[in-house]
C-alpha positions, -999 to 999 in steps of 0.1 A, spaced: 805 -329 205 782 -299 208 789 -266 190 771 -235 202 798 -208 198 821 -199 169 802 -222 146 819 -209 115 853 -218 128 842 -251 144 822 -265 116 836 -249 84 873 -242 90 888 -264 118 878 -298 103 898 -290 71 928 -277 91 929 -303 119 910 -335 108 924 -346 75 892 -340 56 889 -320 24 854 -326 10 823 -310 25 788 -318 15 762 -293 28 724 -298 30 707 -265 40 673 -249 39 688 -215 29 721 -201 18 737 -173 -1 767 -170 -25 784 -147 1 791 -176 25 805 -197 -3 829 -170 -14 840 -164 22 844 -200 30 866 -207 -1 887 -176 6 892 -184 43 903 -220 37 924 -208 7 935 -243 -4 930 -260 -37 923 -294 -20 890 -280 -6 858 -291 -23 822 -281 -15 790 -296 -26 760 -276 -17 723 -283 -18 697 -256 -11 665 -272 0 638 -245 5 638 -230 -30 643 -194 -22 672 -186 -46 668 -154 -65 680 -149 -101 711 -129 -92 720 -155 -66 715 -182 -93 738 -165 -117 765 -160 -90 763 -197 -81 768 -206 -118 797 -182 -120 813 -198 -90 810 -233 -105 822 -223 -140 848 -195 -134 857 -190 -97 860 -225 -82 857 -249 -112 857 -286 -103 858 -276 -66 823 -262 -61 789 -277 -71 755 -262 -62 722 -280 -64 686 -270 -59 659 -293 -46 632 -300 -72 597 -286 -70 582 -318 -55 601 -315 -23 612 -290 4 642 -298 26 648 -277 58 675 -299 74 710 -287 81 737 -313 75 775 -309 72 792 -340 60 830 -339 59 850 -366 42 883 -375 23 894 -400 -3 907 -424 23 874 -431 40 875 -406 69 839 -394 73 818 -376 99 787 -354 100 775 -324 119 738 -318 123 717 -291 139 698 -259 134 722 -235 116 718 -228 79 749 -226 57 748 -188 57 767 -159 73 737 -152 95 734 -188 106 770 -195 113 787 -162 120 762 -137 133 742 -165 150 715 -142 163 692 -172 168 716 -191 191 720 -220 167 733 -254 178 753 -280 158 763 -315 170 790 -338 156 779 -374 153 801 -404 152 808 -428 123 782 -453 135 757 -433 117 776 -430 84 755 -455 65 723 -437 75 738 -404 65 750 -417 32 715 -430 23 700 -397 33 723 -378 11 717 -401 -18 679 -396 -15 682 -358 -13 705 -355 -43 684 -379 -63 657 -352 -60 679 -323 -70 692 -305 -100 726 -289 -105 724 -252 -109 742 -252 -143 715 -273 -158 693 -252 -181 662 -266 -164 674 -252 -130 662 -218 -141 626 -230 -136 632 -231 -99 645 -195 -96 626 -168 -78 622 -140 -104 598 -117 -85 564 -108 -98 567 -126 -131 561 -160 -115 546 -171 -81 573 -166 -54 587 -194 -34 586 -182 3 613 -154 7 620 -164 43 649 -147 60 679 -169 63 678 -166 101 641 -174 104 634 -208 118 601 -225 115 579 -215 144 602 -186 153 605 -148 148 633 -124 138 638 -87 138 635 -72 103 645 -38 88 622 -10 100 597 7 78 594 45 84 614 39 115 588 15 128 605 -15 145 595 -48 127 594 -85 134 588 -114 111 569 -143 125 568 -178 110 533 -192 103 547 -228 104 553 -254 129 589 -264 138 586 -293 113 579 -269 85 542 -276 81 511 -255 88 493 -264 120 461 -284 112 440 -274 142 457 -242 156 471 -209 144 456 -201 110 435 -233 113 422 -229 148 386 -232 136 392 -265 118 377 -285 146 344 -299 134 343 -322 165 340 -290 186 315 -272 163 339 -243 159 334 -216 132 359 -229 106 375 -195 99 386 -190 135 424 -183 137 451 -166 157 487 -156 151 510 -174 174 535 -152 192 568 -172 196 583 -173 232 610 -149 222 586 -122 213 564 -129 243 592 -117 266 608 -86 249 578 -61 250 573 -57 213 536 -65 215 514 -50 243 509 -70 275 484 -97 277 447 -86 276 457 -50 264 438 -42 232 456 -28 202 450 -18 165 462 -38 136 461 -22 102 471 -38 69 502 -20 55 488 -19 20 451 -11 27 445 16 53 408 7 54 416 -29 65 418 -25 103 408 -48 132 413 -47 169 434 -74 186 446 -87 219 472 -111 232 455 -141 247 461 -177 259 489 -187 283 516 -160 285 499 -141 257 511 -166 232 484 -158 206 471 -127 189 433 -128 186 409 -105 169 387 -90 196 354 -87 178 353 -124 169 379 -151 164 372 -154 127 384 -120 116 421 -130 114 412 -163 97 391 -145 71 419 -119 65 445 -147 57 421 -167 36 411 -137 15 448 -129 10 459 -164 2 428 -171 -20 415 -200 1 377 -203 2 362 -192 35 357 -222 57 385 -243 41 418 -251 59 450 -232 48 476 -257 37 514 -253 32 511 -252 -5 486 -224 -2 512 -203 16 540 -214 -8 520 -205 -38 511 -171 -22 548 -165 -16 550 -162 22 551 -186 51 554 -158 76 538 -125 85 555 -91 93 545 -67 120 556 -31 124 551 -12 157 538 23 152 533 28 189 524 7 219 488 3 207 491 5 169 506 -21 146 509 -25 108 506 -60 94 522 -71 61 512 -103 45 
């Protein structure tokens, strides 16, 4: 069964009401205490139990404290929250419903366990119910993931929390932002903004394209060559100038850091620096702290604190970049 509309009701509420299941285990890349609170209140039944694992490590200190409060005070013995440990990142979305008599099924897809992912659904998420033939595989997957997690009430869980400037930030990706995609973000000085993922859909950094376009020794490329991929969604809505039209990009925190750019490649799917193709690659390497000529890897972006780049539109030919 495929779910594309009313995901919140279909996936989080109706199974409890209609399918004799009461225990929900959720694996999600991103979440927020607001969806937990809403979920418990909408079901409003003491039989409901939720076990939540957050896999992409973006939990803030205030969110961490709220999850602990939910476990200890608000929904004791009915809610458990886990974080994936530092040696892993989990971006899958899995909703496994079960009960004490063996009834068990899972729902998989693209939607995070969040209000944006399941209620607002601005990214046209899909979820798909799979049959019990896959229950053993799902059970093994859940065991593996939870074996690499820590419950949020453990004193060591605090080491995984995003404090801000005091420690290197885990990527503060918007809940709605999917790898390889883009989302609208709050404006700055009334300038319309979009956040663009720098990752592939599988959650890794492209090895021979995007920021690492020049990493092709077999083609004798200058190794710092790079471009910023424009997701299909942004290609079509008129945020960036049309293909081949030049425009200015200025760093939002350094008014002297300016370069000219153009949309190139098929359908204008890539932002190139016009003077030479290494300017963008040099910009990102200098920001991240990667030596010129070397590839940018996922851990470099994670340690820097961003796996995305933000653009703000000043006018049709002038843009601010924030990375």
